[in-house]
Phi, psi and omega in degrees: 000126178287160176290155177298153181281066184301336182285350181242156179293143179275332184239134179271182183297334180276356180088013179256159174296143176285161182302318182297322179285323177299315179301314181294316180296323177294318177297321177297314181299314180297320182293339182264357186291148176286169181234168180214141177164178179278338178240149182280143177293152179239353181240158178056037179275145175222149177301131182095352179296134180263144175224127175275104184277108182287339175289316178279336182077029180202161177284147176226160183229150176283122178268321180207161179244148175061064006277157178285125178240128179253142177230159174263187185294340179273352183094359179286138177290132181234000000 
């Protein structure tokens, strides 16, 4: 994730976000999104990231990194 575009104005004369800030905010939003699938993601993991594990049929969350530990809503390691 790149640094925010601090060198440019965030708001234009019309009161809207500038393109550089919209682009950065969209990349930030996408990087924080949860995932869904049959296999667990291995990249861009953060503690607390949720993944809907279709193999288990339930959401799971990253508890720790290095090693990556996933837990379910009860706190059980999965």
